[in-house]
DRENPA-3360 file (N, C-alpha, C; in nm, 2 decimals, always signed):
BEGIN
1 = XXXXXXXX = +1.42/-0.81/-0.01/+1.36/-0.92/-0.07/+1.36/-1.04/+0.03 ~ +1.46/-1.04/+0.13/+1.46/-1.15/+0.22/+1.34/-1.16/+0.31 ~ +1.28/-1.04/+0.34/+1.16/-1.04/+0.42/+1.04/-1.09/+0.34 ~ +1.04/-1.06/+0.21/+0.93/-1.11/+0.13/+0.94/-1.26/+0.11 ~ +1.07/-1.31/+0.09/+1.09/-1.45/+0.08/+1.04/-1.52/+0.21 ~ +1.07/-1.47/+0.32/+1.02/-1.53/+0.45/+0.87/-1.53/+0.46 ~ +0.81/-1.42/+0.42/+0.66/-1.42/+0.42/+0.60/-1.52/+0.33 ~ +0.65/-1.53/+0.21/+0.60/-1.63/+0.11/+0.62/-1.77/+0.17;
9 = XXXXXXXX = +0.74/-1.80/+0.22/+0.77/-1.93/+0.28/+0.67/-1.97/+0.40 ~ +0.64/-1.86/+0.47/+0.55/-1.88/+0.59/+0.40/-1.88/+0.55 ~ +0.37/-1.86/+0.43/+0.23/-1.86/+0.39/+0.15/-1.73/+0.42 ~ +0.23/-1.62/+0.44/+0.16/-1.49/+0.47/+0.14/-1.42/+0.34 ~ +0.04/-1.33/+0.34/+0.03/-1.23/+0.24/+0.13/-1.12/+0.26 ~ +0.15/-1.03/+0.17/+0.26/-0.93/+0.17/+0.20/-0.79/+0.15 ~ +0.24/-0.70/+0.23/+0.21/-0.56/+0.20/+0.34/-0.48/+0.17 ~ +0.33/-0.40/+0.07/+0.45/-0.33/+0.03/+0.42/-0.19/-0.02;
17 = XXXXXXXX = +0.51/-0.10/-0.01/+0.50/+0.04/-0.06/+0.57/+0.06/-0.19 ~ +0.52/+0.14/-0.28/+0.57/+0.15/-0.41/+0.58/+0.30/-0.45 ~ +0.69/+0.33/-0.51/+0.71/+0.47/-0.57/+0.77/+0.45/-0.71 ~ +0.76/+0.55/-0.79/+0.81/+0.55/-0.93/+0.94/+0.62/-0.95 ~ +1.02/+0.56/-1.03/+1.15/+0.63/-1.07/+1.11/+0.75/-1.17 ~ +1.21/+0.83/-1.20/+1.19/+0.94/-1.29/+1.14/+0.90/-1.42 ~ +1.18/+0.78/-1.47/+1.14/+0.73/-1.60/+1.03/+0.63/-1.59 ~ +0.96/+0.63/-1.48/+0.83/+0.56/-1.48/+0.84/+0.41/-1.46;
25 = XXXXXXXX = +0.93/+0.37/-1.36/+0.94/+0.23/-1.33/+0.91/+0.22/-1.18 ~ +0.83/+0.12/-1.14/+0.78/+0.10/-1.00/+0.88/+0.03/-0.92 ~ +0.92/+0.09/-0.81/+1.01/+0.03/-0.71/+0.95/+0.02/-0.58 ~ +0.99/-0.09/-0.51/+0.93/-0.12/-0.37/+1.01/-0.04/-0.27 ~ +0.96/+0.07/-0.22/+1.03/+0.16/-0.13/+0.93/+0.25/-0.06 ~ +0.95/+0.26/+0.07/+0.85/+0.34/+0.15/+0.88/+0.49/+0.15 ~ +1.00/+0.53/+0.17/+1.03/+0.67/+0.19/+1.03/+0.74/+0.06 ~ +1.01/+0.88/+0.06/+1.02/+0.96/-0.06/+1.16/+0.98/-0.10;
33 = XXXXXXXX = +1.26/+0.97/-0.01/+1.40/+0.99/-0.05/+1.48/+0.87/+0.01 ~ +1.61/+0.87/-0.03/+1.70/+0.76/+0.01/+1.77/+0.78/+0.14 ~ +1.75/+0.90/+0.21/+1.83/+0.93/+0.33/+1.83/+0.83/+0.44 ~ +1.72/+0.79/+0.48/+1.71/+0.70/+0.60/+1.77/+0.56/+0.57 ~ +1.75/+0.51/+0.45/+1.80/+0.38/+0.42/+1.94/+0.37/+0.36 ~ +1.99/+0.48/+0.30/+2.12/+0.47/+0.24/+2.21/+0.59/+0.27 ~ +2.16/+0.69/+0.34/+2.24/+0.81/+0.36/+2.25/+0.91/+0.25 ~ +2.19/+0.87/+0.14/+2.19/+0.96/+0.02/+2.07/+1.06/+0.02;
41 = XXXXXXXX = +2.09/+1.17/-0.04/+1.98/+1.27/-0.02/+1.88/+1.27/-0.14 ~ +1.90/+1.20/-0.24/+1.81/+1.21/-0.36/+1.68/+1.15/-0.33 ~ +1.58/+1.20/-0.40/+1.44/+1.14/-0.39/+1.43/+1.03/-0.49 ~ +1.34/+0.94/-0.46/+1.32/+0.83/-0.56/+1.28/+0.88/-0.69 ~ +1.19/+0.98/-0.70/+1.14/+1.03/-0.82/+1.24/+1.11/-0.90 ~ +1.36/+1.14/-0.85/+1.46/+1.22/-0.92/+1.56/+1.13/-0.99 ~ +1.56/+1.00/-0.97/+1.65/+0.91/-1.03/+1.59/+0.82/-1.13 ~ +1.66/+0.78/-1.23/+1.61/+0.68/-1.33/+1.62/+0.54/-1.27;
49 = XXXXXXXX = +1.55/+0.45/-1.33/+1.55/+0.31/-1.29/+1.69/+0.26/-1.28 ~ +1.77/+0.29/-1.39/+1.91/+0.24/-1.39/+1.99/+0.29/-1.27 ~ +1.97/+0.41/-1.24/+2.04/+0.47/-1.12/+1.99/+0.40/-0.99 ~ +1.86/+0.38/-0.98/+1.81/+0.32/-0.86/+1.86/+0.17/-0.84 ~ +1.88/+0.10/-0.96/+1.93/-0.03/-0.95/+2.07/-0.04/-0.89 ~ +2.14/+0.07/-0.90/+2.28/+0.07/-0.85/+2.29/+0.11/-0.70 ~ +2.18/+0.16/-0.64/+2.17/+0.19/-0.50/+2.18/+0.07/-0.41 ~ +2.25/+0.07/-0.30/+2.26/-0.05/-0.22/+2.20/-0.01/-0.08;
57 = XXXXXXXX = +2.12/-0.11/-0.03/+2.06/-0.10/+0.10/+2.15/-0.15/+0.21 ~ +2.12/-0.13/+0.34/+2.21/-0.17/+0.44/+2.25/-0.32/+0.44 ~ +2.16/-0.41/+0.39/+2.20/-0.55/+0.38/+2.28/-0.59/+0.25 ~ +2.31/-0.48/+0.17/+2.39/-0.51/+0.05/+2.30/-0.53/-0.07 ~ +2.17/-0.55/-0.05/+2.09/-0.57/-0.17/+2.04/-0.44/-0.23 ~ +1.98/-0.46/-0.35/+1.94/-0.34/-0.42/+1.79/-0.32/-0.39 ~ +1.74/-0.20/-0.43/+1.60/-0.17/-0.41/+1.52/-0.25/-0.51 ~ +1.42/-0.33/-0.46/+1.35/-0.42/-0.56/+1.26/-0.34/-0.65;
65 = XXXXXXXX = +1.26/-0.39/-0.77/+1.16/-0.34/-0.86/+1.03/-0.41/-0.83 ~ +0.91/-0.35/-0.85/+0.79/-0.42/-0.83/+0.78/-0.54/-0.92 ~ +0.83/-0.53/-1.04/+0.82/-0.65/-1.13/+0.89/-0.77/-1.07 ~ +1.01/-0.75/-1.00/+1.08/-0.85/-0.94/+1.00/-0.92/-0.82 ~ +0.94/-0.84/-0.74/+0.86/-0.89/-0.63/+0.74/-0.97/-0.69 ~ +0.68/-0.92/-0.79/+0.57/-1.00/-0.85/+0.61/-1.13/-0.91 ~ +0.73/-1.14/-0.97/+0.78/-1.26/-1.02/+0.82/-1.36/-0.90 ~ +0.86/-1.30/-0.79/+0.89/-1.38/-0.67/+0.76/-1.44/-0.61;
73 = XXXXXXXX = +0.65/-1.37/-0.62/+0.53/-1.42/-0.57/+0.46/-1.52/-0.66 ~ +0.50/-1.52/-0.79/+0.46/-1.61/-0.89/+0.30/-1.62/-0.90 ~ +0.24/-1.51/-0.87/+0.09/-1.51/-0.88/+0.02/-1.59/-0.77 ~ +0.09/-1.63/-0.67/+0.03/-1.71/-0.56/+0.02/-1.64/-0.43 ~ +0.12/-1.57/-0.38/+0.11/-1.50/-0.26/+0.03/-1.38/-0.27 ~ -0.07/-1.36/-0.18/-0.15/-1.24/-0.19/-0.07/-1.12/-0.16 ~ -0.09/-1.01/-0.24/-0.01/-0.89/-0.23/-0.09/-0.76/-0.22 ~ -0.07/-0.68/-0.12/-0.13/-0.55/-0.11/-0.02/-0.45/-0.15;
81 = XXXXXXXX = -0.05/-0.37/-0.25/+0.05/-0.27/-0.30/+0.00/-0.13/-0.26 ~ +0.07/-0.06/-0.17/+0.04/+0.08/-0.14/+0.11/+0.17/-0.22 ~ +0.04/+0.25/-0.30/+0.11/+0.35/-0.39/+0.13/+0.48/-0.31 ~ +0.25/+0.52/-0.31/+0.29/+0.64/-0.23/+0.29/+0.76/-0.33 ~ +0.18/+0.85/-0.32/+0.17/+0.96/-0.41/+0.12/+1.08/-0.33 ~ +0.20/+1.19/-0.31/+0.17/+1.29/-0.22/+0.07/+1.40/-0.28 ~ +0.05/+1.40/-0.41/-0.04/+1.50/-0.46/-0.12/+1.44/-0.58 ~ -0.18/+1.53/-0.66/-0.27/+1.48/-0.77/-0.19/+1.43/-0.89;
89 = XXXXXXXX = -0.06/+1.45/-0.89/+0.02/+1.40/-1.01/+0.05/+1.25/-0.99 ~ -0.05/+1.17/-1.02/-0.04/+1.03/-0.99/-0.02/+0.94/-1.11 ~ -0.03/+0.99/-1.23/-0.04/+0.91/-1.35/+0.09/+0.83/-1.37 ~ +0.21/+0.89/-1.35/+0.34/+0.82/-1.37/+0.34/+0.70/-1.28 ~ +0.31/+0.71/-1.15/+0.32/+0.60/-1.06/+0.21/+0.49/-1.09 ~ +0.09/+0.54/-1.12/-0.02/+0.44/-1.14/+0.01/+0.36/-1.27 ~ +0.05/+0.43/-1.37/+0.08/+0.36/-1.50/+0.19/+0.26/-1.48 ~ +0.30/+0.30/-1.40/+0.41/+0.21/-1.38/+0.36/+0.08/-1.31;
97 = XXXXXXXX = +0.28/+0.10/-1.21/+0.22/-0.02/-1.14/+0.13/-0.10/-1.23 ~ +0.05/-0.03/-1.30/-0.05/-0.11/-1.39/+0.03/-0.19/-1.50 ~ +0.14/-0.14/-1.55/+0.21/-0.21/-1.65/+0.27/-0.34/-1.59 ~ +0.32/-0.33/-1.47/+0.37/-0.45/-1.40/+0.26/-0.55/-1.37 ~ +0.14/-0.50/-1.33/+0.03/-0.59/-1.29/-0.03/-0.66/-1.41 ~ -0.01/-0.60/-1.53/-0.07/-0.66/-1.65/-0.01/-0.80/-1.68 ~ +0.11/-0.82/-1.63/+0.17/-0.95/-1.65/+0.12/-1.06/-1.56 ~ +0.04/-1.02/-1.46/-0.02/-1.12/-1.37/-0.17/-1.10/-1.35;
105 = XXXXXXXX = -0.25/-1.12/-1.45/-0.39/-1.08/-1.45/-0.47/-1.16/-1.35 ~ -0.43/-1.28/-1.31/-0.51/-1.36/-1.22/-0.45/-1.37/-1.08 ~ -0.35/-1.29/-1.06/-0.28/-1.30/-0.93/-0.37/-1.23/-0.82 ~ -0.36/-1.27/-0.69/-0.44/-1.21/-0.58/-0.37/-1.08/-0.54 ~ -0.40/-0.98/-0.61/-0.33/-0.85/-0.58/-0.44/-0.74/-0.57 ~ -0.42/-0.65/-0.47/-0.50/-0.53/-0.45/-0.40/-0.41/-0.44 ~ -0.45/-0.30/-0.49/-0.37/-0.17/-0.47/-0.45/-0.09/-0.37 ~ -0.37/+0.00/-0.30/-0.43/+0.08/-0.20/-0.35/+0.21/-0.19;
113 = XXXXXXXX = -0.41/+0.32/-0.13/-0.34/+0.44/-0.12/-0.42/+0.53/-0.03 ~ -0.34/+0.62/+0.04/-0.41/+0.73/+0.11/-0.47/+0.83/+0.01 ~ -0.41/+0.84/-0.11/-0.45/+0.94/-0.21/-0.56/+0.89/-0.29 ~ -0.68/+0.95/-0.28/-0.80/+0.90/-0.35/-0.78/+0.92/-0.50 ~ -0.69/+1.01/-0.55/-0.67/+1.03/-0.69/-0.60/+0.91/-0.75 ~ -0.52/+0.83/-0.67/-0.46/+0.71/-0.72/-0.57/+0.61/-0.75 ~ -0.67/+0.59/-0.66/-0.78/+0.50/-0.68/-0.87/+0.54/-0.79 ~ -0.89/+0.67/-0.81/-0.97/+0.72/-0.92/-0.90/+0.69/-1.05;
121 = XXXXXXXX = -0.77/+0.69/-1.05/-0.70/+0.66/-1.18/-0.73/+0.51/-1.21 ~ -0.73/+0.42/-1.12/-0.76/+0.28/-1.14/-0.90/+0.26/-1.18 ~ -0.99/+0.34/-1.12/-1.13/+0.33/-1.16/-1.15/+0.36/-1.31 ~ -1.08/+0.45/-1.36/-1.09/+0.49/-1.50/-1.01/+0.40/-1.59 ~ -0.89/+0.36/-1.55/-0.79/+0.30/-1.64/-0.78/+0.15/-1.62 ~ -0.81/+0.10/-1.51/-0.80/-0.05/-1.48/-0.91/-0.09/-1.39 ~ -1.03/-0.10/-1.45/-1.16/-0.10/-1.38/-1.17/-0.23/-1.29 ~ -1.11/-0.34/-1.33/-1.13/-0.46/-1.25/-1.03/-0.48/-1.14;
129 = XXXXXXXX = -0.94/-0.38/-1.12/-0.84/-0.39/-1.02/-0.90/-0.37/-0.88 ~ -0.88/-0.46/-0.79/-0.93/-0.44/-0.65/-0.85/-0.33/-0.59 ~ -0.92/-0.24/-0.52/-0.85/-0.12/-0.47/-0.91/-0.08/-0.33 ~ -0.82/-0.03/-0.25/-0.86/+0.01/-0.11/-0.81/+0.15/-0.08 ~ -0.89/+0.22/+0.01/-0.86/+0.35/+0.05/-0.80/+0.34/+0.19 ~ -0.68/+0.39/+0.21/-0.61/+0.39/+0.34/-0.65/+0.52/+0.41 ~ -0.69/+0.51/+0.54/-0.74/+0.63/+0.61/-0.68/+0.63/+0.75 ~ -0.67/+0.75/+0.81/-0.63/+0.77/+0.94/-0.69/+0.90/+0.99;
137 = XXXXXXXX = -0.72/+0.90/+1.12/-0.78/+1.02/+1.19/-0.67/+1.09/+1.27 ~ -0.55/+1.04/+1.27/-0.45/+1.09/+1.36/-0.41/+1.23/+1.30 ~ -0.40/+1.33/+1.40/-0.36/+1.47/+1.36/-0.47/+1.55/+1.29 ~ -0.59/+1.50/+1.29/-0.70/+1.57/+1.22/-0.82/+1.59/+1.32 ~ -0.88/+1.70/+1.31/-1.00/+1.73/+1.39/-1.12/+1.64/+1.34 ~ -1.22/+1.63/+1.42/-1.34/+1.55/+1.38/-1.40/+1.60/+1.25 ~ -1.42/+1.73/+1.24/-1.49/+1.78/+1.12/-1.41/+1.76/+1.00 ~ -1.28/+1.80/+1.01/-1.19/+1.79/+0.89/-1.18/+1.64/+0.85;
145 = XXXXXXXX = -1.17/+1.55/+0.94/-1.16/+1.41/+0.91/-1.28/+1.36/+0.84 ~ -1.40/+1.40/+0.89/-1.52/+1.36/+0.83/-1.54/+1.41/+0.68 ~ -1.50/+1.53/+0.66/-1.51/+1.59/+0.53/-1.41/+1.52/+0.43 ~ -1.29/+1.50/+0.48/-1.19/+1.44/+0.39/-1.23/+1.29/+0.36 ~ -1.28/+1.22/+0.45/-1.32/+1.08/+0.42/-1.44/+1.08/+0.33 ~ -1.53/+1.17/+0.34/-1.65/+1.17/+0.25/-1.61/+1.20/+0.11 ~ -1.52/+1.30/+0.09/-1.47/+1.33/-0.04/-1.39/+1.22/-0.10 ~ -1.31/+1.16/-0.02/-1.22/+1.05/-0.06/-1.30/+0.93/-0.11;
153 = XXXXXXXX = -1.40/+0.89/-0.03/-1.48/+0.78/-0.07/-1.56/+0.80/-0.20 ~ -1.60/+0.93/-0.22/-1.68/+0.96/-0.34/-1.58/+0.95/-0.46 ~ -1.46/+1.00/-0.45/-1.36/+1.00/-0.56/-1.30/+0.86/-0.58 ~ -1.27/+0.78/-0.48/-1.20/+0.66/-0.49/-1.28/+0.54/-0.52 ~ -1.41/+0.54/-0.47/-1.49/+0.42/-0.49/-1.42/+0.29/-0.45 ~ -1.37/+0.28/-0.33/-1.29/+0.17/-0.29/-1.37/+0.04/-0.27 ~ -1.30/-0.07/-0.28/-1.36/-0.21/-0.26/-1.34/-0.24/-0.11 ~ -1.24/-0.18/-0.04/-1.22/-0.20/+0.10/-1.15/-0.08/+0.16;
161 = XXXXXXXX = -1.15/-0.07/+0.29/-1.08/+0.03/+0.37/-0.97/-0.03/+0.44 ~ -0.86/+0.05/+0.46/-0.75/+0.01/+0.55/-0.74/+0.12/+0.65 ~ -0.78/+0.09/+0.78/-0.79/+0.20/+0.88/-0.68/+0.18/+0.98 ~ -0.63/+0.30/+1.03/-0.53/+0.31/+1.13/-0.58/+0.24/+1.26 ~ -0.50/+0.14/+1.31/-0.54/+0.07/+1.43/-0.56/+0.16/+1.55 ~ -0.50/+0.28/+1.55/-0.51/+0.37/+1.66/-0.65/+0.44/+1.66 ~ -0.72/+0.43/+1.55/-0.85/+0.49/+1.54/-0.96/+0.39/+1.58 ~ -0.93/+0.27/+1.60/-1.04/+0.17/+1.63/-1.06/+0.16/+1.78;
169 = XXXXXXXX = -1.18/+0.14/+1.82/-1.31/+0.13/+1.74/-1.35/+0.27/+1.68 ~ -1.41/+0.27/+1.57/-1.44/+0.39/+1.49/-1.58/+0.38/+1.44 ~ -1.67/+0.48/+1.46/-1.80/+0.48/+1.40/-1.79/+0.47/+1.24 ~ -1.69/+0.54/+1.19/-1.67/+0.54/+1.04/-1.64/+0.39/+0.99 ~ -1.55/+0.32/+1.06/-1.53/+0.18/+1.02/-1.65/+0.09/+1.04 ~ -1.72/+0.12/+1.15/-1.84/+0.04/+1.18/-1.94/+0.06/+1.08 ~ -1.96/+0.18/+1.03/-2.06/+0.20/+0.93/-2.02/+0.14/+0.80 ~ -1.89/+0.14/+0.77/-1.85/+0.08/+0.64/-1.87/-0.07/+0.65;
177 = XXXXXXXX = -1.84/-0.13/+0.76/-1.87/-0.28/+0.77/-2.02/-0.31/+0.76 ~ -2.10/-0.23/+0.81/-2.25/-0.25/+0.80/-2.29/-0.25/+0.66 ~ -2.22/-0.16/+0.58/-2.26/-0.15/+0.44/-2.20/-0.26/+0.35 ~ -2.12/-0.34/+0.41/-2.06/-0.45/+0.34/-1.92/-0.42/+0.29 ~ -1.86/-0.31/+0.33/-1.73/-0.27/+0.29/-1.62/-0.33/+0.39 ~ -1.54/-0.42/+0.34/-1.44/-0.48/+0.43/-1.35/-0.38/+0.49 ~ -1.30/-0.40/+0.61/-1.21/-0.31/+0.68/-1.09/-0.38/+0.72 ~ -0.97/-0.34/+0.67/-0.84/-0.39/+0.72/-0.79/-0.29/+0.83;
185 = XXXXXXXX = -0.70/-0.33/+0.91/-0.64/-0.24/+1.01/-0.49/-0.25/+1.00 ~ -0.42/-0.13/+1.01/-0.28/-0.12/+1.01/-0.23/-0.03/+1.12 ~ -0.10/-0.04/+1.16/-0.02/-0.15/+1.15/-0.02/-0.22/+1.28 ~ -0.06/-0.34/+1.29/-0.08/-0.41/+1.42/+0.05/-0.47/+1.46 ~ +0.09/-0.43/+1.59/+0.22/-0.47/+1.63/+0.22/-0.54/+1.77 ~ +0.11/-0.55/+1.83/+0.10/-0.61/+1.96/-0.02/-0.70/+1.97 ~ -0.02/-0.79/+2.07/-0.13/-0.88/+2.09/-0.26/-0.80/+2.13 ~ -0.24/-0.69/+2.20/-0.36/-0.61/+2.24/-0.42/-0.55/+2.11;
193 = XXXXXXXX = -0.34/-0.50/+2.02/-0.39/-0.44/+1.90/-0.45/-0.55/+1.81 ~ -0.39/-0.66/+1.81/-0.45/-0.77/+1.73/-0.59/-0.81/+1.78 ~ -0.61/-0.81/+1.91/-0.74/-0.84/+1.97/-0.84/-0.73/+1.94 ~ -0.79/-0.61/+1.94/-0.88/-0.50/+1.91/-0.92/-0.50/+1.76 ~ -0.83/-0.53/+1.68/-0.86/-0.54/+1.53/-0.96/-0.66/+1.51 ~ -0.94/-0.77/+1.58/-1.03/-0.88/+1.56/-1.18/-0.84/+1.59 ~ -1.19/-0.75/+1.68/-1.33/-0.70/+1.72/-1.39/-0.60/+1.62 ~ -1.30/-0.52/+1.56/-1.35/-0.40/+1.49/-1.31/-0.40/+1.34;
201 = XXXXXXXX = -1.24/-0.50/+1.29/-1.19/-0.51/+1.15/-1.20/-0.65/+1.10 ~ -1.18/-0.66/+0.97/-1.20/-0.79/+0.91/-1.07/-0.86/+0.88 ~ -0.96/-0.79/+0.88/-0.82/-0.84/+0.86/-0.72/-0.74/+0.90 ~ -0.60/-0.79/+0.92/-0.49/-0.70/+0.97/-0.38/-0.69/+0.88 ~ -0.30/-0.58/+0.89/-0.17/-0.56/+0.83/-0.08/-0.55/+0.95 ~ +0.01/-0.65/+0.96/+0.09/-0.66/+1.09/+0.24/-0.67/+1.07 ~ +0.31/-0.66/+1.18/+0.45/-0.68/+1.18/+0.49/-0.78/+1.29 ~ +0.55/-0.89/+1.25/+0.62/-0.98/+1.34/+0.52/-1.04/+1.44;
209 = XXX = +0.40/-1.08/+1.40/+0.31/-1.14/+1.49/+0.30/-1.29/+1.45 ~ +0.29/-1.37/+1.56/+0.29/-1.52/+1.53/+0.18/-1.58/+1.61 ~ +0.13/-1.70/+1.57/+0.03/-1.77/+1.64/-0.11/-1.72/+1.61;
% end
């Protein structure tokens, strides 16, 4: 939460990753399990919200609930929420996020995911929610990548794309921008990447860049 507080104080938007507890509560956490951050082996989805509230991170803090982050933003700080869902079983996570977002109907918030089934859930269940498709070409052949992107776009009907900075410049991103689909780029970590994103994207998701 200290990093989120610093971003809010600095006037930055925030990007965060979200997973659901076993009982359907959204938590701000990147990894599928607790090993890297806590040394424990359990997965996020195997523990209840009450159990996760007791877990301590290296700084001594607890894993934030999405509802707590939303309250900290107070409907003012722009927020990008990436839903981490590895397969088609997305309803538990999507519903958890949607319940929290319902308390902030006018807040500047967008959801996004690599998983087009997540965005399709929001197309059907929360139609006015701004949504983005996260894409990468890394580790994929040209044909496989093209097929996956085509199917994902058809299913997700995104309002924007979030493209891997390593893929830019990209004919796929260029076509999207010509069609009026905004392109974000992640994760920008250097001045060279920032300059490249400025040429080939509309906005960046970055780490520790200033000026």
